[in-house]
N, C-alpha and C positions, 0 to 999 in steps of 0.2 A: 119696577125694579127703576132704580137713581145710580146716582153717580155713585154713592155713599156706599153705593152694595158690590164692588168691583175687586176690593181686596178681599171679598168673603170665597169669591170665585175662585180665588187665582188661591187660597189656602185650601178648597176644596178639593182643586186638581188632580189626579192620578197622572202618574208617568207613563207616557204610550211607546212604543217601536218606531222608530223613525222609520219611514217606506225608503226602500232604494232609487236615486232617480232612475226614470225609463233606458238612459243614455250611461249605465251602470258600468256595463264591460259586457252583457250580454252574459248573465250570470258566472261573471266574473269569482262572487262567493263560494263557487261548489267546489268539493272536495275531490282530490284527488281520485285519480281512475282505481290505485289501491291505495288501504287503511293503512296509515302509519303501521311497524312493527309492534310486536308489544311491548319488546324493548329497548323501543328508542329513548335514548337521551335528550330529553327537551331542553334545558337547559343548553345544552351545546347547539341545538339547531337552531334555538334564538342567536347563538352565537352568530353561526355560519347567515343569517336570515339578517345579521345584521350586516355584510359584509355586500357591495357593490357588486352589480350584476354585470361583470367584464371579465377579461383572464386575471385583472388582479386581484380582485374578489374572491378568483375560482384557487388560486396560488396560495389566498391566506385562508381558506374553508380547507385546501388539502392538507396547509400546518395546522390545521386544525384538529384536525382528524386525525389523521396519519403522520402527527410529528415526530412520535414517538416511532413510529415504524417505517421510516423512509428517510436517507439524508441525501445529501448530494457533495460529493468528494470534488474540492474544483481541481479543473484540471481534466476530469477520469470522468465520472459519469454517477448515474442515480447509485445507490446501491440501501439494502433490503432487510429486515431484519430476521432471521429464520429462525429463532430460538437459541440459536446454537452462537451465530457469529453476526456481521454485518456481510453479506454475499452484493457481489459488481451485481448490478442489474440491467447490465448491459442491451438488452435486448429486450427489455420491458415488461419482462411477463409479470412481472411483482407489481412495479409501477404504476403500468395501464388502469392492470382492473382495480386500483385502488382510488388511482381517478375513476374509472369505470362504477365505485360506489361512491362518491363525493355525486356525479353525477343524479344517479336514480335516490340520494338521499337529500339533492335539493327537489326534487316534487311536493317534498313536503314541506319546505319552506314556507309557505302561503299561508299554513294553519298561522303559523306564527308569527306572520306581517302584522305590525303593530300599525295603528295609528300616529301621525304627530301629537306635538303636543295642541299646535293648534289647530287641527282636525278632530282630536279628542276633544275639543273647549266648542270646536261649534260643533258636533253630533252630540254635544249633552244640550247643549245651546237650545239644541234644534229637536233636543226629544223632551223637554220642557216646554217650549214652546208650541208644540205639536197638542199636550196635554192643553196648555192653555186656551191654545185657538177654537177647541173643538168646546172648553165652554162658555167661553166670550162669546162663538158665534151662537152658541143656544141662546145667551143673555140676551145679546141682541137684539132678536124676535121682538122679545118681551120689555124691553129697554124705553122707555120715556124717551122724550128727544132730546131732553139735557145731558140723560146720555150717551146717546147714542157717539156723539163726536168723540168723547175720548176712547171708547169702545171699537169705531171703525181704525181709531190711528192703533191703539193697540194690537187689533187682528192684524196690519199692515207690518208692526212691525214682528209678529210671531210667524205670519208665513216668510217676511225678509230673513228673519232665523231657521226657520225652516228649509229655504232653497238653500242658506250655506249649509248646514247637516248634509244634505243630501249633495253638495258636493263634494264634500270632506270624504264622506262614504263612497262616494264615485270614483273619488278619487284614490282611495284605498281597493278599492276592487277592482281596478283598471291595473294596482300594481301588483296583487296578486295573480291578477291576468298576468301579463309580463313576466312575472317571477316565473308560471308556468310557460309557458315559453319561450325561457333564458332554458329549464330544467332539460327542457326537450334539446334545444341546439346545442350544449354542454357536450351532450351523449355525439357529437359529431366531430373526425381527428383531428379537425386542425383547433379547436375549443378544449379537446384533450392534451393537445401538444402545447397550446397555450398555457392553459393550468400548470404541466410542467417546468416551462420554460419560465412562470412567473412565481412559481412557489422557491426555484430554484435561491434567491436569496436567504430566504426566512429557514433552508433546511440545509445550507451550506457549512461543510465543514473543509479547515486545511487537510492537507495529505498527512500532516505532524501531526495532526487528532486523533489520526487513528495505532492502534497497534501501538501502543506509547509506553509500555510497560517492557522494558530487555529483558524481566526474569518471566512470564508471563507465557507458558505456553498449552496452546487450546485444545482442549482433547475432545473426544466423542461423548464422553461421561462428564465431562467438569473440565474445569481450564487451573492446568495447572501451576502452580506458583512454587518457585524458588529460593528459599526467606531465610537470610545470614540473621544467625543470631552470634552477638559480639559475648564471649566466656572469655575467664581468665586462661593463659597461657599454661600448661602443664610446664612449661622448658623455666618458665620467667624465673622459678624460684630455687631452679638448680644452681649451687653454688660453684660449679665448674664452667658456667652461663657466665659472659657478661650480661647487665641487666641493659648494657648500652647495643648489641646485637641482638636482641629478641626483646618483639613488643608484648607490653605486658599482657595487652589482651588479643585475642586474635576469634576470627570470625567463623563461625562453624554453620554450615549452611544444610535444608531438609527439603523435602517436597512435599507438598500440601494441594490439596483437589479441594478447590473452593467450585459453585455452583456456575454454571454460565451469567452472563451480568451484561445487558446492553450498552450502561456505562460504563465499562473495557473497553469500548469502541475497536474488537478486532473483530479482524475481516478475516482472520485466516485457519484452521484446523486443520487437527491431523487426522487421518484414517487409522486409528488407534486409538485402545483405551489404558487409561492409568491403573493398572492391575501389576503392584510391585512386585509378586510372587507367583507370576501369570511364566508357567514353563518354555523352554525352549532347545529342548536337547539336541536338536539339528544346526540352531544358530551354533551353540557353543563348541560342535566338533566340526560346523564347517568353517568358522574363526581360527581355532586352531592348527584348524589343517594349511588355511592358506597365509596364516601370519603364524610359525612354529613360536620367533621368536615373544618371550613371553614381556619385555619392554616395549618391541614394537608392536603388539598387539595393545596393551595397555594405551600406550600413546595414542593410539587408532580411535580408540574408546575415548579419551578424555577429548580429542580432535574433534571428530562426532557429537561426542556429545553437546563441548562447547557451540556446535551448530543449533541445540536447541534455545540461544540465550538468541538476539537482539544485540550482541558486545560485541565490538570489533577493535576492542584495546588489543590485542597482539598486531594484526596487521600484517598479515602472514596469509598465503594460501599452502594447498596441502597437491602435490606432484603424486599420484599413486602407477607409480610404474613400474614395467614389469612385462617379459613374454606374455603372449597369448593362452586362454586357460591355467587364469591362475587365481582367478577370483573376483578380482579388483574391482571389475565392471557389475558384477553381480551382487557383491557386496554393498557399492555405492548405490546401484537402483533399486536394491529394498530398503537401504536406506531413505533413500527419496518416496518413495509411494507411499512409505510409512507415515513423512511428514506432510508428504500432499500438498495442501495451499503455500505453506512454508517452504517449500523447493520448487526449484525452477531451473531451466536450462539453455544456456546462451548457446546459439551455434558457435563454431570454433573461428568462423571467419570473421568475428565481432571482435576477437581475441589476439587479433595476427596482423602484422603488417601485409598487405599485398598493394600496393604502389596505388590506395583507391584515391578519389579526387576530390572526395564527399564536402561537402559544404558544411559552416557549421548552423545551419537555418535549416538541418535538412529534419527532418524526422529521424529518431532513436527508437525505434518501436521493441528489438531487441533487447533493450536496456531498460524500456517503459515497462516490462515485465518483472523490475528488479524489487519497487518499493513494498518492505512488509516482508521480503522473503531471506530463508536464513539458510541455507543451502543452494546454491547456486554448482554446479555442474558442468563439464564442458570434455568434450573428445579432444585428441590432441591434433596440433593442426597437421596437414598435411607435407613431406618432406621437402625441403627448399622455403619453408614458408616461415617466419620468426614473429615471438610478440610483440605484439604492440603493447614496449614496456614501460609507455605512458598513461596510458589505458588501464595494465595490471597495477603499475600502482596508486592510479586515481582509486580504482575499483576495494584495495585494500587500505585506505587510509582513513576512513571513514571520516573524510570531509565528505562535505556536497557533490554531485555531478548531478548534469544537467540534464534530461532526459526530456523526447516529447513522441510522442503518439501522433499515428497518422492524423493531421489535419485538427488538433488540437495547439493548443500552447504549450510554452516550457513548464517547466516545471525544476525545481532544485529537491533533489532524493537525496539522506543519508543513509549511506549501505547497514543495509545489518547483518547479509548476509558471510557466506564462507565458501570461499571457492575452492574447488575440489578440479582438477584433470587428471582423466587419467590416460596415460600414453605407454603403448609397447615401445615405441623409440622417444628419448630423451629430447623435446623440441629445444631448437635454436632460442636464446638468451644471446644478445652482442653484445649488452651492455656488462661491463665489469666493475660496477659500482654498487657499492654498497643499500644506494636508494634499492635496487632491485633487489638484491641475491637477500640482503636481510630479509624479503618474505617469503622468500621459496623455502620448502621445507619437502626434501625427497623422501618418501616414503615406499624403500625397495620390496615392491611382492617378487622374489627370489626362487618362488614352487612352483614347479611348473606339472599341472595334476594332468594325471597320463589318457590317454584316452577311453581306456577301459574303467576308468574309476569315473566317468565324469558323468552323473545324474541327470536328467533333462528335466526330470520333474524337480529337483530343487530349490526355483522360486519358489512355485506354490507351496512345498512345505513349508519355505522360509514367511512366506506371505503367512500360512497360516498359524504363525508364531509370531506376527508382528505386536502382538500384547507382551510377550516376553520377551523380544530385540527392543519397543520401547522400552522397557525397564531397564535393560541392560545401557542405551543412551541415557536413562537419567541418573542413573548410577556412573557412566563416564562425565557427566553436566556435574555430579558433586566432586566427582573427583579433581574435577577442573578446577571450580571455584575454593574446594579448599585448599586446593597445590598448585593453581597452571597449568600451562601445558607440558614444560618438563621434556624436551624433546631427548630421547634417548642418544648414545652415540650412533647407535646404528644408523638412524636417521641424521645426525649431524653430520658424521662423516661422509653419507652419500651424495649428502648435499654440496660435502667441501670438493667431493670428486666430480661432480656437477661442474660447479662451479670453474675447474680447472680446465677440465674438456671445455667447456666453452667457451674459454679465455682465449680465442683462437691465437690472439699473442703472444699468449703468454707461452702456448702449443710451442707455434713459430720460435722463441725464444730457446726454451729446451729441446727443440730436436734438430733446430738449424745452426747454433751460434753457441760460439765454446765463451767463458768468460775466461779469461788471463790474469785482469787488471792489471795489466803490465799500461803504462800511459802513453807509451808510444804504440798501443796497437788502437786504432783509429779506424772507424767507419763512418762515411758520410750517411746523411738522411736517407735522402734520396736513393745510394745503393741498397742500405740496409730494408727500404721499401721493396723494388723491386725483386732482392731476394728472398722477400715476404710472399711477393702474389709466385716466384715461382716453387716458392715450399708450399702454396694451397695447391699448385693445380696438380704438386705430385703427390698431396696428400687428400684430392677430392672436396676441398676446402672454398668455401668463396668468398674471396676478400674482402678486406674491410676498407671503405675509400682513404686514400692517401691522406686526409686531413681527421678523420677517426685515426689511422693508426700513429701517426704522431705526436695526436693528443694521449694514448695512452703508453705510448712508449718511453716517459719519463716517470710513469708507474712504474714502466715493466722494471723499467734499470734502477733504482730502489729496491726494490722486491728483488733481483736476480741480485744487483753487488756489483753492475757497473755504474759509470757517469757518462753525464749529458753536458758536453762542453759549451761553454758561452762565448765561440764566435760566432761573425756575421754567418759564417756557413755551418748549419747543425751539425758536428761529430758528436758520438758515441765513443768514448778514450774505455777500454781494461777489454772489447771482444775481437772474435775472429768467427768472418762465414767459415761455414764450410765449405769446403773449393765444389762439393757439389750443389750447391744451391746461390752459387757464384752466376749471376749473368756476364752472357759469354762481352767478351772485351766490346768495347761502343754500342752493346746493344742496349736499350731499353727493360725490353720485356724477352723472356726464352721464346727460339722460336725468328725473332726480328733479324 
């Protein structure tokens, strides 16, 4: 053979496999113990295999595989899709098994790990070099002296290329082996925790992203939506009605049942189905018995129906008041049970002033249960405690309130709930300003069920009619959306009476003062407060502080028709204190 024969040798060469080097990782290319499942998504497997072998990479793997089933709500917890709603996964019973699946599928990533571009090029060159090497070595044995020199040089180059190819293939084998080891370690608790932690940025949602539609109510058989449609107002064309007083269009509301959809981002679920014609004979008899007044009954239906929405535009709360055995607790209990996730309760201690010295940095676990709730119920405070009026104003204002779970950061939530307080005695509301009283709606439950009529099985009977009761609530919601709450006079009058009873300063004026209107009848402010203290003791009332009394008296004077003087010593003109409430001469307080 001569040197001129070398090109023909190269052209005739056949590609051969490159053998793995002896230090390639101890069988690094072997398959995992189990074959991949038949339904494995190879494209998704390649996408996951491209991620780094660390906690961040695992967090991304969790997102790739289960980002449609798992979200993380800021300052709260992971939520998982259960085919009806996003449900909080506080104990990890869903999120951790999903991490386990990620770890299991990670075992198959070595099958799709690929060489880098440089490694692939080196292995391709090595494959060709191996084929050429065999041909060149065969030719060398018959080559003349002139051809042997170039052939030896080519053989050295081929061997160098083969060595580089072996290094490249060994590097791939080591990565596959390392990935198998990483797959095993990913099953450890620490790695699972790391996967969840590093997935948070990719699965994060704000509280405001959840339950966004105020007109959507999630049920067992779908999502009920209250839908408004603008139609011509039939009163607008009435010749007797001024067009300035009546809008040309009005909105009529209806209910529509849609399929559950994870994109709705709903986290709540009622424990009932939407069946508009579902019967409720026991409930109809019950509600008529405890609320015989049709206007009051219709109002309660509208208010509780209003509670199916996340609307808070009314900025009111209901006080269901009446002596025991009147059905008010049974009513609110069955409604709350039907609303299920949409309902919660607040300990009455949350709503009262009891001289607590809580700090603004403390957790508020009671309030932390409020996000997304639409009905919140509480029992009456014990006698002697009064409402925390600033808190109640905040809860009914629609403005954001700060809440914090234990060991979590604060977050602002917008109230979406309607507050109902059940009370046998009317709780104390010390403030007499419209800021608190415009929020109060007292519903009188005046019927007391005789002992012989009590049905211990009534709660179970009502629960059996839950679909029918839900239909009743939906009817109330539609009535509210079409026409508003419209409290009847029985509710408005009872609320006015409650306000008068709660106004201890006004009650003092009515019970201990004679309004003469005479300018010469004057009483110093200090003497008036001492008379007020006497009146409180004799009537079993707790007096307000003198500063509060002095702040309220000018308004009471205007209300009852006497005046406050402008002298340096405060005096009220046109009144006399009844003798029995005058302190003894020289005494500041009765008994001194």
